[in-house]
All heavy atoms as TSV, in Angstrom:
chain	resi	resn	atom	element	x	y	z
A	1	HIS	N	N	6.452	5.480	0.994
A	1	HIS	CA	C	7.014	6.472	0.094
A	1	HIS	C	C	8.516	6.264	0.054
A	1	HIS	O	O	9.135	6.016	1.071
A	1	HIS	CB	C	6.668	7.868	0.608
A	1	HIS	CG	C	7.267	8.965	-0.192
A	1	HIS	ND1	N	8.417	9.604	0.191
A	1	HIS	CD2	C	6.895	9.502	-1.358
A	1	HIS	CE1	C	8.698	10.523	-0.725
A	1	HIS	NE2	N	7.793	10.478	-1.662
A	2	ALA	N	N	9.144	6.355	-1.113
A	2	ALA	CA	C	10.579	6.147	-1.223
A	2	ALA	C	C	11.163	7.023	-2.322
A	2	ALA	O	O	10.506	7.319	-3.302
A	2	ALA	CB	C	10.868	4.682	-1.512
A	3	SER	N	N	12.418	7.449	-2.137
A	3	SER	CA	C	13.127	8.196	-3.161
A	3	SER	C	C	14.598	7.798	-3.118
A	3	SER	O	O	15.095	7.359	-2.095
A	3	SER	CB	C	12.965	9.704	-2.946
A	3	SER	OG	O	13.525	10.083	-1.710
A	4	ASP	N	N	15.300	7.964	-4.252
A	4	ASP	CA	C	16.696	7.551	-4.358
A	4	ASP	C	C	17.655	8.669	-4.002
A	4	ASP	O	O	17.395	9.830	-4.249
A	4	ASP	CB	C	17.008	7.116	-5.792
A	4	ASP	CG	C	16.450	5.750	-6.104
A	4	ASP	OD1	O	16.475	4.901	-5.210
A	4	ASP	OD2	O	15.999	5.551	-7.246
A	5	SER	N	N	18.819	8.282	-3.465
A	5	SER	CA	C	19.940	9.189	-3.269
A	5	SER	C	C	21.201	8.344	-3.352
A	5	SER	O	O	21.627	7.753	-2.365
A	5	SER	CB	C	19.848	9.880	-1.907
A	5	SER	OG	O	20.985	10.692	-1.708
A	6	GLY	N	N	21.775	8.246	-4.551
A	6	GLY	CA	C	22.959	7.425	-4.729
A	6	GLY	C	C	22.654	5.979	-4.431
A	6	GLY	O	O	21.753	5.403	-4.995
A	7	GLY	N	N	23.400	5.354	-3.529
A	7	GLY	CA	C	23.215	3.954	-3.178
A	7	GLY	C	C	22.260	3.737	-2.025
A	7	GLY	O	O	22.195	2.660	-1.461
A	8	HIS	N	N	21.519	4.783	-1.645
A	8	HIS	CA	C	20.561	4.670	-0.549
A	8	HIS	C	C	19.160	4.979	-1.047
A	8	HIS	O	O	18.977	5.674	-2.035
A	8	HIS	CB	C	20.909	5.655	0.577
A	8	HIS	CG	C	22.148	5.305	1.301
A	8	HIS	ND1	N	23.395	5.641	0.832
A	8	HIS	CD2	C	22.341	4.641	2.456
A	8	HIS	CE1	C	24.306	5.210	1.675
A	8	HIS	NE2	N	23.687	4.599	2.670
A	9	ARG	N	N	18.179	4.502	-0.322
A	9	ARG	CA	C	16.779	4.800	-0.635
A	9	ARG	C	C	16.165	5.417	0.612
A	9	ARG	O	O	16.289	4.909	1.712
A	9	ARG	CB	C	16.028	3.535	-1.033
A	9	ARG	CG	C	14.586	3.835	-1.435
A	9	ARG	CD	C	13.907	2.669	-2.093
A	9	ARG	NE	N	14.183	2.496	-3.496
A	9	ARG	CZ	C	13.677	3.228	-4.482
A	9	ARG	NH1	N	12.916	4.242	-4.229
A	9	ARG	NH2	N	13.939	2.938	-5.731
A	10	HIS	N	N	15.520	6.560	0.412
A	10	HIS	CA	C	14.795	7.244	1.479
A	10	HIS	C	C	13.459	6.529	1.663
A	10	HIS	O	O	12.726	6.340	0.697
A	10	HIS	CB	C	14.579	8.705	1.073
A	10	HIS	CG	C	13.790	9.489	2.038
A	10	HIS	ND1	N	12.578	10.031	1.725
A	10	HIS	CD2	C	14.017	9.818	3.324
A	10	HIS	CE1	C	12.102	10.667	2.770
A	10	HIS	NE2	N	12.948	10.551	3.747
A	11	VAL	N	N	13.172	6.102	2.879
A	11	VAL	CA	C	11.948	5.355	3.173
A	11	VAL	C	C	11.148	6.141	4.202
A	11	VAL	O	O	11.687	6.573	5.217
A	11	VAL	CB	C	12.276	3.951	3.734
A	11	VAL	CG1	C	11.009	3.166	3.990
A	11	VAL	CG2	C	13.212	3.198	2.796
A	12	GLU	N	N	9.852	6.316	3.936
A	12	GLU	CA	C	9.000	7.083	4.837
A	12	GLU	C	C	7.668	6.371	5.044
A	12	GLU	O	O	7.073	5.876	4.100
A	12	GLU	CB	C	8.746	8.478	4.260
A	12	GLU	CG	C	7.865	9.337	5.131
A	12	GLU	CD	C	7.695	10.749	4.572
A	12	GLU	OE1	O	8.269	11.058	3.520
A	12	GLU	OE2	O	6.980	11.513	5.213
A	13	ALA	N	N	7.238	6.317	6.294
A	13	ALA	CA	C	5.911	5.804	6.631
A	13	ALA	C	C	5.040	6.988	7.024
A	13	ALA	O	O	5.466	7.851	7.783
A	13	ALA	CB	C	6.002	4.810	7.778
A	14	VAL	N	N	3.829	7.030	6.500
A	14	VAL	CA	C	2.881	8.092	6.828
A	14	VAL	C	C	1.855	7.503	7.781
A	14	VAL	O	O	1.226	6.490	7.471
A	14	VAL	CB	C	2.207	8.637	5.558
A	14	VAL	CG1	C	1.188	9.708	5.910
A	14	VAL	CG2	C	3.257	9.172	4.589
A	15	ALA	N	N	1.714	8.131	8.957
A	15	ALA	CA	C	0.806	7.614	9.985
A	15	ALA	C	C	-0.249	8.666	10.330
A	15	ALA	O	O	0.039	9.861	10.319
A	15	ALA	CB	C	1.587	7.234	11.231
A	16	GLY	N	N	-1.425	8.193	10.637
A	16	GLY	CA	C	-2.501	9.085	11.046
A	16	GLY	C	C	-2.363	9.497	12.498
A	16	GLY	O	O	-1.432	9.104	13.207
A	17	ALA	N	N	-3.303	10.290	12.951
A	17	ALA	CA	C	-3.315	10.745	14.337
A	17	ALA	C	C	-3.450	9.548	15.272
A	17	ALA	O	O	-4.046	8.528	14.918
A	17	ALA	CB	C	-4.465	11.716	14.544
A	18	GLY	N	N	-2.874	9.653	16.447
A	18	GLY	CA	C	-3.002	8.600	17.446
A	18	GLY	C	C	-1.905	7.559	17.398
A	18	GLY	O	O	-1.924	6.601	18.169
A	19	ILE	N	N	-0.925	7.722	16.521
A	19	ILE	CA	C	0.204	6.801	16.459
A	19	ILE	C	C	1.360	7.416	17.242
A	19	ILE	O	O	1.734	8.568	17.009
A	19	ILE	CB	C	0.634	6.534	14.996
A	19	ILE	CG1	C	-0.503	5.898	14.206
A	19	ILE	CG2	C	1.893	5.677	14.948
A	19	ILE	CD1	C	-0.879	4.500	14.660
A	20	THR	N	N	1.936	6.652	18.162
A	20	THR	CA	C	3.012	7.164	19.002
A	20	THR	C	C	4.386	6.630	18.615
A	20	THR	O	O	5.401	7.188	19.021
A	20	THR	CB	C	2.768	6.821	20.481
A	20	THR	OG1	O	2.729	5.399	20.627
A	20	THR	CG2	C	1.471	7.427	20.975
A	21	GLN	N	N	4.424	5.549	17.847
A	21	GLN	CA	C	5.693	4.951	17.442
A	21	GLN	C	C	5.497	4.180	16.150
A	21	GLN	O	O	4.481	3.517	15.976
A	21	GLN	CB	C	6.184	4.001	18.531
A	21	GLN	CG	C	7.457	3.250	18.191
A	21	GLN	CD	C	7.874	2.347	19.337
A	21	GLN	OE1	O	8.193	2.818	20.417
A	21	GLN	NE2	N	7.851	1.053	19.101
A	22	VAL	N	N	6.477	4.264	15.253
A	22	VAL	CA	C	6.433	3.534	13.990
A	22	VAL	C	C	7.746	2.778	13.821
A	22	VAL	O	O	8.821	3.335	14.046
A	22	VAL	CB	C	6.225	4.493	12.795
A	22	VAL	CG1	C	6.437	3.770	11.469
A	22	VAL	CG2	C	4.842	5.116	12.841
A	23	THR	N	N	7.658	1.503	13.440
A	23	THR	CA	C	8.829	0.730	13.066
A	23	THR	C	C	8.716	0.415	11.586
A	23	THR	O	O	7.689	-0.083	11.132
A	23	THR	CB	C	8.937	-0.576	13.881
A	23	THR	OG1	O	9.032	-0.244	15.272
A	23	THR	CG2	C	10.161	-1.389	13.470
A	24	ILE	N	N	9.770	0.743	10.840
A	24	ILE	CA	C	9.842	0.433	9.411
A	24	ILE	C	C	10.626	-0.864	9.270
A	24	ILE	O	O	11.723	-0.998	9.813
A	24	ILE	CB	C	10.505	1.580	8.626
A	24	ILE	CG1	C	9.662	2.866	8.781
A	24	ILE	CG2	C	10.675	1.198	7.155
A	24	ILE	CD1	C	10.292	4.101	8.191
A	25	TRP	N	N	10.040	-1.821	8.553
A	25	TRP	CA	C	10.615	-3.159	8.383
A	25	TRP	C	C	11.055	-3.371	6.945
A	25	TRP	O	O	10.388	-2.929	6.017
A	25	TRP	CB	C	9.567	-4.215	8.717
A	25	TRP	CG	C	9.091	-4.179	10.126
A	25	TRP	CD1	C	8.150	-3.338	10.652
A	25	TRP	CD2	C	9.524	-5.010	11.181
A	25	TRP	NE1	N	7.979	-3.610	11.986
A	25	TRP	CE2	C	8.810	-4.640	12.346
A	25	TRP	CE3	C	10.452	-6.053	11.269
A	25	TRP	CZ2	C	8.995	-5.261	13.566
A	25	TRP	CZ3	C	10.626	-6.676	12.500
A	25	TRP	CH2	C	9.912	-6.275	13.620
A	26	VAL	N	N	12.170	-4.094	6.763
A	26	VAL	CA	C	12.637	-4.512	5.446
A	26	VAL	C	C	12.988	-5.991	5.541
A	26	VAL	O	O	13.836	-6.390	6.353
A	26	VAL	CB	C	13.887	-3.720	4.989
A	26	VAL	CG1	C	14.328	-4.188	3.611
A	26	VAL	CG2	C	13.620	-2.233	4.992
A	27	ASP	N	N	12.308	-6.802	4.753
A	27	ASP	CA	C	12.584	-8.235	4.697
A	27	ASP	C	C	12.558	-8.897	6.077
A	27	ASP	O	O	13.356	-9.773	6.385
A	27	ASP	CB	C	13.936	-8.493	4.007
A	27	ASP	CG	C	13.967	-7.987	2.580
A	27	ASP	OD1	O	12.899	-7.969	1.932
A	27	ASP	OD2	O	15.047	-7.608	2.102
A	28	GLY	N	N	11.639	-8.449	6.933
A	28	GLY	CA	C	11.467	-9.064	8.246
A	28	GLY	C	C	12.413	-8.558	9.319
A	28	GLY	O	O	12.394	-9.048	10.443
A	29	ILE	N	N	13.230	-7.570	8.987
A	29	ILE	CA	C	14.192	-7.003	9.943
A	29	ILE	C	C	13.819	-5.549	10.187
A	29	ILE	O	O	13.618	-4.788	9.237
A	29	ILE	CB	C	15.624	-7.095	9.377
A	29	ILE	CG1	C	15.999	-8.555	9.135
A	29	ILE	CG2	C	16.630	-6.425	10.306
A	29	ILE	CD1	C	17.258	-8.739	8.342
A	30	PRO	N	N	13.737	-5.125	11.457
A	30	PRO	CA	C	13.416	-3.719	11.714
A	30	PRO	C	C	14.536	-2.804	11.230
A	30	PRO	O	O	15.696	-2.982	11.601
A	30	PRO	CB	C	13.237	-3.641	13.230
A	30	PRO	CG	C	13.845	-4.882	13.777
A	30	PRO	CD	C	13.912	-5.889	12.684
A	31	LEU	N	N	14.197	-1.859	10.362
A	31	LEU	CA	C	15.158	-0.903	9.830
A	31	LEU	C	C	15.313	0.281	10.780
A	31	LEU	O	O	16.421	0.749	11.020
A	31	LEU	CB	C	14.703	-0.426	8.453
A	31	LEU	CG	C	15.545	0.630	7.766
A	31	LEU	CD1	C	16.957	0.108	7.492
A	31	LEU	CD2	C	14.886	1.081	6.471
A	32	ALA	N	N	14.194	0.762	11.321
A	32	ALA	CA	C	14.228	1.913	12.227
A	32	ALA	C	C	12.950	1.942	13.045
A	32	ALA	O	O	11.883	1.615	12.537
A	32	ALA	CB	C	14.382	3.207	11.451
A	33	THR	N	N	13.075	2.351	14.304
A	33	THR	CA	C	11.917	2.608	15.148
A	33	THR	C	C	11.936	4.091	15.468
A	33	THR	O	O	12.925	4.617	15.990
A	33	THR	CB	C	11.965	1.761	16.436
A	33	THR	OG1	O	11.922	0.379	16.059
A	33	THR	CG2	C	10.776	2.066	17.333
A	34	LEU	N	N	10.831	4.760	15.130
A	34	LEU	CA	C	10.762	6.217	15.202
A	34	LEU	C	C	9.601	6.649	16.082
A	34	LEU	O	O	8.537	6.041	16.047
A	34	LEU	CB	C	10.605	6.774	13.791
A	34	LEU	CG	C	11.655	6.242	12.800
A	34	LEU	CD1	C	11.154	6.341	11.384
A	34	LEU	CD2	C	12.952	6.981	12.976
A	35	THR	N	N	9.823	7.703	16.858
A	35	THR	CA	C	8.780	8.164	17.777
A	35	THR	C	C	8.251	9.558	17.441
A	35	THR	O	O	7.410	10.076	18.165
A	35	THR	CB	C	9.306	8.163	19.226
A	35	THR	OG1	O	10.483	8.966	19.300
A	35	THR	CG2	C	9.619	6.748	19.692
A	36	GLU	N	N	8.759	10.147	16.360
A	36	GLU	CA	C	8.282	11.468	15.944
A	36	GLU	C	C	8.102	11.507	14.436
A	36	GLU	O	O	8.894	10.948	13.697
A	36	GLU	CB	C	9.286	12.557	16.350
A	36	GLU	CG	C	9.424	12.742	17.846
A	36	GLU	CD	C	10.383	13.882	18.190
A	36	GLU	OE1	O	10.916	14.528	17.268
A	36	GLU	OE2	O	10.577	14.108	19.379
A	37	SER	N	N	7.059	12.206	14.015
A	37	SER	CA	C	6.833	12.431	12.591
A	37	SER	C	C	7.795	13.521	12.117
A	37	SER	O	O	8.079	14.440	12.894
A	37	SER	CB	C	5.384	12.869	12.396
A	37	SER	OG	O	5.113	13.074	11.051
A	38	PRO	N	N	8.349	13.461	10.931
A	38	PRO	CA	C	8.093	12.454	9.914
A	38	PRO	C	C	8.810	11.143	10.228
A	38	PRO	O	O	9.943	11.146	10.712
A	38	PRO	CB	C	8.636	13.085	8.637
A	38	PRO	CG	C	9.737	13.988	9.110
A	38	PRO	CD	C	9.282	14.484	10.465
A	39	TYR	N	N	8.130	10.046	9.969
A	39	TYR	CA	C	8.671	8.709	10.213
A	39	TYR	C	C	9.478	8.298	8.985
A	39	TYR	O	O	8.942	7.705	8.061
A	39	TYR	CB	C	7.541	7.722	10.495
A	39	TYR	CG	C	6.668	8.142	11.654
A	39	TYR	CD1	C	5.378	8.603	11.435
A	39	TYR	CD2	C	7.145	8.091	12.953
A	39	TYR	CE1	C	4.571	8.993	12.495
A	39	TYR	CE2	C	6.346	8.484	14.031
A	39	TYR	CZ	C	5.066	8.928	13.784
A	39	TYR	OH	O	4.277	9.319	14.843
A	40	GLN	N	N	10.756	8.659	8.961
A	40	GLN	CA	C	11.561	8.403	7.778
A	40	GLN	C	C	12.985	8.008	8.149
A	40	GLN	O	O	13.476	8.366	9.210
A	40	GLN	CB	C	11.568	9.620	6.858
A	40	GLN	CG	C	12.058	10.881	7.523
A	40	GLN	CD	C	11.830	12.100	6.649
A	40	GLN	OE1	O	11.302	12.012	5.535
A	40	GLN	NE2	N	12.230	13.257	7.133
A	41	THR	N	N	13.613	7.276	7.240
A	41	THR	CA	C	14.981	6.814	7.425
A	41	THR	C	C	15.581	6.512	6.057
A	41	THR	O	O	14.931	6.714	5.036
A	41	THR	CB	C	15.016	5.577	8.350
A	41	THR	OG1	O	16.366	5.304	8.727
A	41	THR	CG2	C	14.392	4.359	7.701
A	42	TRP	N	N	16.813	6.041	6.032
A	42	TRP	CA	C	17.502	5.657	4.798
A	42	TRP	C	C	17.795	4.170	4.832
A	42	TRP	O	O	18.078	3.607	5.886
A	42	TRP	CB	C	18.810	6.428	4.650
A	42	TRP	CG	C	18.577	7.880	4.397
A	42	TRP	CD1	C	18.515	8.865	5.344
A	42	TRP	CD2	C	18.339	8.502	3.148
A	42	TRP	NE1	N	18.248	10.071	4.744
A	42	TRP	CE2	C	18.143	9.876	3.395
A	42	TRP	CE3	C	18.271	8.036	1.844
A	42	TRP	CZ2	C	17.888	10.793	2.380
A	42	TRP	CZ3	C	18.028	8.952	0.833
A	42	TRP	CH2	C	17.835	10.310	1.105
A	43	TRP	N	N	17.746	3.553	3.657
A	43	TRP	CA	C	18.054	2.136	3.510
A	43	TRP	C	C	19.117	1.978	2.442
A	43	TRP	O	O	19.000	2.551	1.346
A	43	TRP	CB	C	16.793	1.367	3.135
A	43	TRP	CG	C	17.012	-0.077	2.820
A	43	TRP	CD1	C	17.388	-1.063	3.686
A	43	TRP	CD2	C	16.873	-0.696	1.548
A	43	TRP	NE1	N	17.493	-2.262	3.027
A	43	TRP	CE2	C	17.179	-2.065	1.703
A	43	TRP	CE3	C	16.520	-0.241	0.281
A	43	TRP	CZ2	C	17.141	-2.963	0.660
A	43	TRP	CZ3	C	16.480	-1.138	-0.767
A	43	TRP	CH2	C	16.784	-2.486	-0.566
A	44	GLN	N	N	20.177	1.218	2.732
A	44	GLN	CA	C	21.238	0.931	1.757
A	44	GLN	C	C	20.691	-0.014	0.697
A	44	GLN	O	O	20.210	-1.102	1.037
A	44	GLN	CB	C	22.437	0.286	2.461
A	44	GLN	CG	C	23.556	-0.129	1.533
A	44	GLN	CD	C	24.281	1.047	0.907
A	44	GLN	OE1	O	24.563	2.029	1.572
A	44	GLN	NE2	N	24.557	0.959	-0.379
A	45	LEU	N	N	20.745	0.394	-0.564
A	45	LEU	CA	C	20.238	-0.444	-1.647
A	45	LEU	C	C	20.964	-1.778	-1.685
A	45	LEU	O	O	22.167	-1.854	-1.433
A	45	LEU	CB	C	20.404	0.256	-2.996
A	45	LEU	CG	C	19.514	1.469	-3.233
A	45	LEU	CD1	C	19.912	2.163	-4.521
A	45	LEU	CD2	C	18.060	1.080	-3.261
A	46	SER	N	N	20.217	-2.819	-1.987
A	46	SER	CA	C	20.742	-4.173	-2.071
A	46	SER	C	C	20.031	-4.874	-3.224
A	46	SER	O	O	18.798	-4.827	-3.319
A	46	SER	CB	C	20.467	-4.902	-0.746
A	46	SER	OG	O	20.837	-6.241	-0.816
A	47	VAL	N	N	20.800	-5.509	-4.113
A	47	VAL	CA	C	20.235	-6.163	-5.294
A	47	VAL	C	C	19.264	-7.263	-4.859
A	47	VAL	O	O	19.529	-8.008	-3.912
A	47	VAL	CB	C	21.351	-6.744	-6.185
A	47	VAL	CG1	C	20.771	-7.567	-7.322
A	47	VAL	CG2	C	22.214	-5.622	-6.734
A	48	GLY	N	N	18.144	-7.341	-5.554
A	48	GLY	CA	C	17.145	-8.374	-5.291
A	48	GLY	C	C	15.785	-7.779	-5.002
A	48	GLY	O	O	15.571	-6.570	-5.102
A	49	GLU	N	N	14.844	-8.656	-4.659
A	49	GLU	CA	C	13.489	-8.231	-4.317
A	49	GLU	C	C	13.410	-8.023	-2.805
A	49	GLU	O	O	13.922	-8.837	-2.040
A	49	GLU	CB	C	12.484	-9.297	-4.751
A	49	GLU	CG	C	11.044	-8.864	-4.529
A	49	GLU	CD	C	10.062	-9.867	-5.096
A	49	GLU	OE1	O	9.810	-9.828	-6.303
A	49	GLU	OE2	O	9.567	-10.679	-4.298
A	50	HIS	N	N	12.773	-6.931	-2.398
A	50	HIS	CA	C	12.691	-6.588	-0.977
A	50	HIS	C	C	11.270	-6.186	-0.614
A	50	HIS	O	O	10.569	-5.562	-1.404
A	50	HIS	CB	C	13.659	-5.448	-0.652
A	50	HIS	CG	C	15.065	-5.792	-0.986
A	50	HIS	ND1	N	15.829	-6.609	-0.197
A	50	HIS	CD2	C	15.827	-5.459	-2.061
A	50	HIS	CE1	C	17.011	-6.752	-0.752
A	50	HIS	NE2	N	17.036	-6.068	-1.893
A	51	ARG	N	N	10.882	-6.555	0.602
A	51	ARG	CA	C	9.544	-6.253	1.117
A	51	ARG	C	C	9.661	-5.228	2.247
A	51	ARG	O	O	10.431	-5.426	3.178
A	51	ARG	CB	C	8.891	-7.528	1.630
A	51	ARG	CG	C	8.653	-8.545	0.528
A	51	ARG	CD	C	8.303	-9.943	1.041
A	51	ARG	NE	N	7.623	-9.976	2.316
A	51	ARG	CZ	C	6.328	-10.209	2.494
A	51	ARG	NH1	N	5.569	-10.451	1.451
A	51	ARG	NH2	N	5.798	-10.222	3.693
A	52	PHE	N	N	8.879	-4.156	2.142
A	52	PHE	CA	C	8.856	-3.085	3.128
A	52	PHE	C	C	7.460	-2.994	3.738
A	52	PHE	O	O	6.463	-3.125	3.027
A	52	PHE	CB	C	9.144	-1.726	2.468
A	52	PHE	CG	C	10.556	-1.566	1.985
A	52	PHE	CD1	C	10.955	-2.124	0.785
A	52	PHE	CD2	C	11.461	-0.839	2.730
A	52	PHE	CE1	C	12.250	-1.969	0.325
A	52	PHE	CE2	C	12.756	-0.675	2.276
A	52	PHE	CZ	C	13.150	-1.246	1.073
A	53	TRP	N	N	7.383	-2.739	5.039
A	53	TRP	CA	C	6.119	-2.430	5.684
A	53	TRP	C	C	6.405	-1.694	6.981
A	53	TRP	O	O	7.555	-1.542	7.376
A	53	TRP	CB	C	5.271	-3.685	5.933
A	53	TRP	CG	C	5.831	-4.645	6.939
A	53	TRP	CD1	C	5.560	-4.686	8.283
A	53	TRP	CD2	C	6.744	-5.712	6.693
A	53	TRP	NE1	N	6.255	-5.708	8.872
A	53	TRP	CE2	C	6.987	-6.353	7.909
A	53	TRP	CE3	C	7.384	-6.184	5.556
A	53	TRP	CZ2	C	7.851	-7.439	8.030
A	53	TRP	CZ3	C	8.240	-7.260	5.676
A	53	TRP	CH2	C	8.461	-7.881	6.890
A	54	ALA	N	N	5.366	-1.209	7.612
A	54	ALA	CA	C	5.519	-0.477	8.863
A	54	ALA	C	C	4.523	-1.010	9.877
A	54	ALA	O	O	3.435	-1.453	9.520
A	54	ALA	CB	C	5.291	1.011	8.641
A	55	THR	N	N	4.944	-0.978	11.132
A	55	THR	CA	C	4.023	-1.251	12.228
A	55	THR	C	C	3.971	0.000	13.091
A	55	THR	O	O	4.970	0.711	13.226
A	55	THR	CB	C	4.462	-2.453	13.080
A	55	THR	OG1	O	5.800	-2.257	13.541
A	55	THR	CG2	C	4.383	-3.750	12.299
A	56	GLY	N	N	2.812	0.277	13.619
A	56	GLY	CA	C	2.646	1.442	14.476
A	56	GLY	C	C	2.018	1.043	15.793
A	56	GLY	O	O	1.286	0.063	15.867
A	57	ILE	N	N	2.334	1.808	16.819
A	57	ILE	CA	C	1.733	1.622	18.137
A	57	ILE	C	C	0.805	2.812	18.373
A	57	ILE	O	O	1.216	3.971	18.248
A	57	ILE	CB	C	2.803	1.567	19.246
A	57	ILE	CG1	C	3.860	0.494	18.947
A	57	ILE	CG2	C	2.150	1.344	20.609
A	57	ILE	CD1	C	3.348	-0.911	18.926
A	58	THR	N	N	-0.449	2.516	18.703
A	58	THR	CA	C	-1.420	3.586	18.948
A	58	THR	C	C	-1.303	4.081	20.387
A	58	THR	O	O	-0.660	3.443	21.229
A	58	THR	CB	C	-2.860	3.100	18.716
A	58	THR	OG1	O	-3.174	2.133	19.725
A	58	THR	CG2	C	-3.031	2.489	17.332
A	59	VAL	N	N	-1.953	5.204	20.673
A	59	VAL	CA	C	-1.935	5.750	22.032
A	59	VAL	C	C	-2.547	4.783	23.028
A	59	VAL	O	O	-2.221	4.821	24.211
A	59	VAL	CB	C	-2.636	7.126	22.110
A	59	VAL	CG1	C	-1.844	8.176	21.360
A	59	VAL	CG2	C	-4.052	7.064	21.598
A	60	SER	N	N	-3.408	3.874	22.575
A	60	SER	CA	C	-4.013	2.886	23.479
A	60	SER	C	C	-3.197	1.592	23.555
A	60	SER	O	O	-3.607	0.637	24.203
A	60	SER	CB	C	-5.449	2.580	23.041
A	60	SER	OG	O	-5.460	2.042	21.737
A	61	GLY	N	N	-2.021	1.558	22.868
A	61	GLY	CA	C	-1.143	0.401	22.959
A	61	GLY	C	C	-1.372	-0.679	21.919
A	61	GLY	O	O	-0.705	-1.710	21.944
A	62	GLU	N	N	-2.307	-0.469	21.010
A	62	GLU	CA	C	-2.557	-1.460	19.961
A	62	GLU	C	C	-1.500	-1.353	18.865
A	62	GLU	O	O	-0.989	-0.269	18.586
A	62	GLU	CB	C	-3.929	-1.221	19.322
A	62	GLU	CG	C	-5.092	-1.436	20.259
A	62	GLU	CD	C	-6.397	-1.132	19.552
A	62	GLU	OE1	O	-6.791	-1.949	18.694
A	62	GLU	OE2	O	-6.983	-0.077	19.845
A	63	THR	N	N	-1.194	-2.490	18.231
A	63	THR	CA	C	-0.269	-2.513	17.105
A	63	THR	C	C	-1.060	-2.578	15.805
A	63	THR	O	O	-1.972	-3.389	15.675
A	63	THR	CB	C	0.672	-3.737	17.190
A	63	THR	OG1	O	1.417	-3.651	18.404
A	63	THR	CG2	C	1.632	-3.781	16.011
A	64	VAL	N	N	-0.720	-1.691	14.876
A	64	VAL	CA	C	-1.330	-1.697	13.548
A	64	VAL	C	C	-0.224	-1.933	12.521
A	64	VAL	O	O	0.924	-1.540	12.737
A	64	VAL	CB	C	-2.089	-0.383	13.259
A	64	VAL	CG1	C	-3.298	-0.252	14.153
A	64	VAL	CG2	C	-1.185	0.821	13.418
A	65	THR	N	N	-0.568	-2.594	11.418
A	65	THR	CA	C	0.422	-2.957	10.406
A	65	THR	C	C	-0.024	-2.471	9.030
A	65	THR	O	O	-1.188	-2.632	8.661
A	65	THR	CB	C	0.619	-4.494	10.370
A	65	THR	OG1	O	0.999	-4.930	11.678
A	65	THR	CG2	C	1.707	-4.893	9.378
A	66	SER	N	N	0.905	-1.899	8.293
A	66	SER	CA	C	0.616	-1.407	6.943
A	66	SER	C	C	0.568	-2.571	5.960
A	66	SER	O	O	0.944	-3.702	6.290
A	66	SER	CB	C	1.703	-0.436	6.498
A	66	SER	OG	O	2.913	-1.134	6.207
A	67	GLU	N	N	0.183	-2.254	4.739
A	67	GLU	CA	C	0.314	-3.210	3.652
A	67	GLU	C	C	1.794	-3.326	3.302
A	67	GLU	O	O	2.585	-2.425	3.593
A	67	GLU	CB	C	-0.470	-2.723	2.428
A	67	GLU	CG	C	-1.966	-2.706	2.649
A	67	GLU	CD	C	-2.714	-2.288	1.398
A	67	GLU	OE1	O	-2.132	-2.348	0.280
A	67	GLU	OE2	O	-3.871	-1.908	1.531
A	68	VAL	N	N	2.171	-4.424	2.660
A	68	VAL	CA	C	3.552	-4.655	2.239
A	68	VAL	C	C	3.772	-4.036	0.872
A	68	VAL	O	O	2.939	-4.183	-0.025
A	68	VAL	CB	C	3.858	-6.169	2.204
A	68	VAL	CG1	C	5.253	-6.423	1.640
A	68	VAL	CG2	C	3.725	-6.762	3.604
A	69	ALA	N	N	4.896	-3.322	0.714
A	69	ALA	CA	C	5.319	-2.800	-0.585
A	69	ALA	C	C	6.557	-3.585	-1.007
A	69	ALA	O	O	7.486	-3.751	-0.214
A	69	ALA	CB	C	5.641	-1.321	-0.483
A	70	THR	N	N	6.560	-4.076	-2.234
A	70	THR	CA	C	7.680	-4.853	-2.738
A	70	THR	C	C	8.413	-4.073	-3.821
A	70	THR	O	O	7.774	-3.482	-4.696
A	70	THR	CB	C	7.189	-6.194	-3.309
A	70	THR	OG1	O	6.498	-6.905	-2.280
A	70	THR	CG2	C	8.348	-7.051	-3.803
A	71	ILE	N	N	9.748	-4.035	-3.724
A	71	ILE	CA	C	10.551	-3.405	-4.762
A	71	ILE	C	C	11.608	-4.401	-5.226
A	71	ILE	O	O	11.991	-5.321	-4.498
A	71	ILE	CB	C	11.241	-2.105	-4.293
A	71	ILE	CG1	C	12.302	-2.398	-3.223
A	71	ILE	CG2	C	10.239	-1.089	-3.804
A	71	ILE	CD1	C	13.266	-1.265	-3.029
A	72	THR	N	N	12.088	-4.209	-6.451
A	72	THR	CA	C	13.183	-5.009	-6.978
A	72	THR	C	C	14.313	-4.073	-7.360
A	72	THR	O	O	14.105	-3.122	-8.111
A	72	THR	CB	C	12.741	-5.824	-8.201
A	72	THR	OG1	O	11.659	-6.696	-7.803
A	72	THR	CG2	C	13.885	-6.672	-8.747
A	73	VAL	N	N	15.497	-4.334	-6.821
A	73	VAL	CA	C	16.696	-3.551	-7.134
A	73	VAL	C	C	17.548	-4.401	-8.076
A	73	VAL	O	O	17.842	-5.548	-7.781
A	73	VAL	CB	C	17.484	-3.209	-5.849
A	73	VAL	CG1	C	18.747	-2.442	-6.185
A	73	VAL	CG2	C	16.614	-2.443	-4.866
A	74	GLN	N	N	17.930	-3.809	-9.214
A	74	GLN	CA	C	18.739	-4.536	-10.199
A	74	GLN	C	C	20.129	-3.968	-10.283
A	74	GLN	O	O	20.373	-2.840	-10.004
A	74	GLN	CB	C	18.086	-4.491	-11.573
A	74	GLN	CG	C	16.728	-5.155	-11.552
A	74	GLN	CD	C	16.060	-5.109	-12.916
A	74	GLN	OE1	O	16.451	-4.377	-13.811
A	74	GLN	NE2	N	15.024	-5.926	-13.069
């Protein structure tokens, strides 16, 4: 989920029950690692195509990965 605020984009990952940590990734670089819901942060807009996804750690220690969302900033 994303929304605009000037030159920044609000980025949020929605996780189900049993997730203890979420890392939001942009273009292969961790943007934020969050341990409490809501899992959200801000990203400085940058011209070009960008790939966003999230990884989560479950209570049993497994890593789960979201689908990739691609946006283009012009």
